[in-house]
C-alpha positions as CSV (number, residue, x, y, z in Angstrom):
1,M,0.0,0.0,0.0
2,S,2.9,2.4,0.8
3,A,4.4,1.7,-2.5
4,F,1.1,2.5,-4.2
5,F,0.9,5.9,-2.5
6,A,4.5,6.6,-3.2
7,R,4.1,6.0,-6.9
8,F,0.8,7.8,-7.3
9,A,1.3,10.5,-4.8
10,P,1.6,13.4,-7.3
11,L,-1.7,12.3,-9.0
12,L,-3.5,12.0,-5.7
13,A,-2.3,15.5,-4.7
14,L,-3.4,16.9,-8.0
15,A,-6.8,15.2,-7.7
16,A,-7.2,16.5,-4.1
17,L,-6.4,20.0,-5.3
18,L,-8.8,20.0,-8.2
19,I,-11.6,18.7,-5.8
20,L,-10.9,21.4,-3.2
21,W,-10.8,24.0,-6.1
22,E,-14.2,22.8,-7.4
23,A,-15.7,22.7,-4.0
24,A,-14.5,26.2,-3.1
25,T,-15.9,27.8,-6.3
26,R,-19.2,26.2,-5.7
27,Y,-19.4,26.8,-2.0
28,F,-18.4,30.5,-2.2
29,A,-20.3,31.0,-5.5
30,I,-17.2,32.5,-7.2
31,P,-18.1,33.7,-10.7
32,P,-16.3,32.1,-13.6
33,A,-15.1,35.5,-14.7
34,Q,-13.1,35.7,-11.5
35,L,-12.1,32.0,-11.0
36,P,-13.6,29.3,-13.1
37,A,-14.0,25.8,-11.6
38,P,-12.1,22.9,-13.0
39,S,-15.2,21.6,-14.5
40,A,-15.8,24.9,-16.3
41,I,-12.2,24.8,-17.6
42,F,-12.6,21.3,-18.8
43,G,-15.9,22.1,-20.5
44,T,-14.3,25.1,-22.2
45,L,-11.4,22.9,-23.3
46,I,-13.8,20.5,-24.9
47,A,-15.9,23.2,-26.6
48,N,-12.9,24.9,-28.1
49,A,-10.8,21.8,-28.8
50,P,-10.1,22.4,-32.5
51,L,-9.0,26.0,-31.9
52,L,-6.9,25.1,-28.8
53,V,-5.3,22.0,-30.3
54,A,-4.2,23.9,-33.4
55,A,-2.8,26.7,-31.2
56,T,-1.0,24.1,-29.0
57,W,0.6,22.5,-32.0
58,T,1.8,25.8,-33.4
59,T,3.4,26.8,-30.1
60,L,4.9,23.3,-29.5
61,S,6.2,23.0,-33.1
62,E,7.9,26.4,-32.8
63,A,9.5,25.3,-29.5
64,L,10.7,22.0,-31.0
65,Q,12.2,23.8,-34.1
66,A,14.0,26.3,-31.9
67,L,15.2,23.5,-29.6
68,A,16.6,21.5,-32.5
69,L,18.4,24.7,-33.9
70,A,19.7,25.5,-30.5
71,A,21.0,21.9,-30.0
72,V,22.9,21.8,-33.3
73,G,24.2,25.3,-32.8
74,G,25.0,25.0,-29.1
75,L,26.9,21.7,-29.6
76,A,28.7,22.8,-32.6
77,L,29.9,26.0,-30.9
78,A,30.9,24.1,-27.7
79,L,33.1,21.8,-29.9
80,L,34.7,24.8,-31.5
81,F,35.2,26.3,-28.0
82,V,37.0,23.2,-26.8
83,W,39.0,23.0,-30.0
84,S,40.1,26.6,-29.8
85,P,40.1,28.5,-26.5
86,W,40.7,31.7,-28.6
87,L,37.2,31.3,-30.1
88,E,35.7,30.8,-26.6
89,R,37.3,34.0,-25.3
90,T,36.0,35.8,-28.4
91,F,32.4,34.6,-28.7
92,L,31.4,33.5,-25.2
93,P,30.9,37.1,-23.9
94,L,28.4,37.6,-26.8
95,A,26.6,34.4,-25.9
96,I,26.3,35.5,-22.3
97,A,25.1,39.0,-23.3
98,L,22.3,37.5,-25.3
99,Q,21.4,35.2,-22.4
100,V,21.2,37.9,-19.8
101,T,19.2,40.4,-21.9
102,P,15.6,40.1,-20.9
103,L,13.6,38.3,-23.6
104,I,10.7,40.7,-23.2
105,A,12.9,43.5,-24.4
106,I,14.1,41.5,-27.5
107,A,10.8,40.1,-28.7
108,P,9.2,43.5,-29.7
109,L,12.4,44.4,-31.6
110,L,12.4,41.1,-33.5
111,L,8.6,41.5,-34.4
112,I,9.7,44.7,-36.2
113,Y,12.1,43.0,-38.5
114,L,10.8,39.4,-38.7
115,E,7.4,37.8,-39.5
116,P,5.6,36.7,-36.2
117,S,6.4,33.0,-36.8
118,R,10.1,33.7,-37.4
119,A,10.3,36.2,-34.5
120,V,8.8,33.5,-32.2
121,L,11.3,31.0,-33.5
122,A,14.2,33.4,-33.0
123,C,13.2,34.2,-29.3
124,A,12.8,30.6,-28.4
125,F,16.2,29.8,-30.0
126,L,17.9,32.6,-28.0
127,V,16.7,31.4,-24.6
128,A,17.4,27.7,-25.4
129,F,20.8,28.2,-26.9
130,F,23.0,29.2,-23.9
131,P,22.1,26.4,-21.5
132,I,22.9,23.8,-24.2
133,L,26.1,25.6,-25.0
134,S,27.2,25.9,-21.4
135,N,26.3,22.4,-20.4
136,A,28.0,20.9,-23.5
137,S,31.1,23.0,-23.0
138,A,31.4,22.0,-19.4
139,G,31.0,18.3,-20.2
140,L,33.6,18.4,-23.0
141,K,36.0,20.0,-20.8
142,A,35.4,17.5,-17.9
143,A,36.8,14.5,-19.8
144,D,39.1,12.3,-17.6
145,R,42.6,13.6,-17.9
146,G,44.1,10.2,-17.6
147,L,42.2,9.0,-20.5
148,I,43.2,11.9,-22.6
149,E,46.8,11.3,-21.9
150,L,46.3,7.6,-22.7
151,F,44.8,8.6,-26.1
152,R,47.8,10.8,-26.7
153,L,50.2,8.0,-25.9
154,K,48.4,5.9,-28.4
155,G,49.0,8.6,-31.0
156,A,45.4,9.8,-31.2
157,S,45.0,13.2,-32.9
158,R,43.1,16.1,-31.3
159,G,40.1,15.4,-33.5
160,K,39.9,11.9,-32.5
161,I,40.2,12.8,-28.8
162,L,37.4,15.3,-29.2
163,L,35.0,12.9,-31.1
164,L,35.9,9.6,-29.5
165,L,36.6,10.6,-25.8
166,R,35.4,14.1,-25.0
167,L,32.0,14.0,-26.9
168,P,30.9,10.6,-25.4
169,S,31.9,11.5,-21.9
170,A,29.9,14.8,-22.2
171,L,26.6,13.1,-23.3
172,P,25.1,13.3,-19.7
173,Q,25.6,17.0,-19.5
174,I,24.6,17.6,-23.0
175,F,21.2,15.9,-22.3
176,T,20.9,17.9,-19.1
177,G,21.3,21.0,-21.3
178,L,18.6,19.7,-23.7
179,R,16.1,19.2,-20.9
180,I,16.7,22.7,-19.6
181,G,16.7,24.1,-23.1
182,G,13.5,22.4,-24.0
183,G,11.6,24.1,-21.1
184,L,13.2,27.4,-22.0
185,A,12.4,27.1,-25.6
186,L,8.7,26.8,-24.7
187,I,9.0,29.8,-22.5
188,G,10.6,31.7,-25.2
189,A,7.9,30.8,-27.7
190,V,5.2,31.9,-25.3
191,A,6.9,35.2,-24.5
192,A,7.3,36.0,-28.1
193,E,3.7,35.0,-28.8
194,L,2.5,37.3,-26.0
195,A,4.3,40.2,-27.6
196,A,2.9,39.3,-31.1
197,G,-0.5,38.9,-29.5
198,S,-0.3,42.3,-27.9
199,A,0.3,43.6,-31.5
200,G,-2.7,41.7,-32.8
201,R,-0.7,39.0,-34.5
202,G,0.0,35.4,-33.8
203,E,-1.6,31.9,-33.8
204,G,-0.2,30.1,-30.8
205,L,-1.5,29.4,-27.4
206,A,-0.1,32.5,-25.9
207,F,-1.9,34.6,-28.6
208,R,-5.1,32.8,-27.7
209,I,-4.5,33.7,-24.0
210,V,-4.1,37.4,-24.9
211,E,-7.2,37.3,-27.2
212,A,-9.3,35.6,-24.4
213,G,-8.1,38.2,-21.9
214,Y,-9.2,41.1,-24.2
215,R,-12.7,39.4,-24.4
216,L,-12.8,38.5,-20.7
217,K,-13.2,34.8,-21.5
218,I,-11.4,33.7,-18.3
219,P,-12.2,30.0,-18.6
220,L,-10.7,30.0,-22.1
221,M,-7.5,31.6,-20.6
222,F,-7.3,28.8,-18.0
223,A,-7.8,26.2,-20.6
224,A,-5.0,27.5,-22.7
225,V,-2.7,27.8,-19.8
226,T,-3.6,24.2,-18.9
227,L,-2.5,23.1,-22.3
228,L,0.7,25.1,-22.0
229,C,1.5,23.3,-18.7
230,L,0.8,19.9,-20.3
231,S,2.8,20.7,-23.3
232,G,5.8,21.6,-21.1
233,M,5.5,18.4,-19.1
234,A,5.2,16.4,-22.3
235,L,8.3,18.0,-23.8
236,Y,10.4,17.5,-20.6
237,G,9.2,13.9,-20.4
238,A,10.1,13.1,-24.0
239,L,13.6,14.5,-23.5
240,A,14.0,12.7,-20.2
241,A,12.8,9.4,-21.9
242,L,15.4,10.0,-24.7
243,D,18.1,10.7,-22.0
244,H,17.1,7.4,-20.3
245,F,17.1,5.4,-23.7
246,M,20.4,6.8,-24.9
247,L,22.4,6.8,-21.6
248,R,20.8,3.9,-19.7
249,R,23.6,1.5,-20.5
250,W,26.2,4.1,-19.6
251,R,24.6,5.0,-16.3
252,D,24.3,1.3,-15.4
253,D,27.9,0.7,-16.2
254,K,28.9,3.7,-14.0
255,L,26.8,2.4,-11.1
256,S,28.2,-1.2,-11.4
257,F,31.7,0.3,-11.5
């Protein structure tokens, strides 16, 4: 019984929260315009399913595209940084500057020069890029020094050491960067869509939230936020599953060692 509760504790806690929420809105007669009940949110979700599903796919596809670009770009730049410290000293400050600049300040500027969909993609890419770059760089630099010297004694070139030793040993940290970057890519896409929605342009979930807010459709706003939450959890779960699938054997070997 204890194992059952331990496994399903998060679901039980969520169910209890939803029941209390539903009961509180009914007992205190809270209007849906102030705080809709979970049943009202679910009904709104079902009634507007085609619209919300299409918006969810738009936002999620933008985040996935940005994550893929950030993964390729971040890993490639990390490899260059390890290969040439001069390149790292030259370009790392620029990457840091892009990371620490508030996205809410960048999004309106990008919307001036780019189409809304491209601006969303650019914003999502910018926020996902640095965590992947920093984690990949740290992993590539953390390769075992003894193994590096062994490779050199065997006559391995710098390229072989980088691709056959440093890169495989950095995979756990690379996947950590991907999980962080995946969540940030979704946040970046939502932030850019909010900026686009304020300008009356956009198609994603955040645009639907802004649109519902202007029309005071509070249950629709909650339904869209719920889908955003589920999308983020699904994205993180998919990346965690990929991490487990790719590195399970490596982690088992480390544990047995």
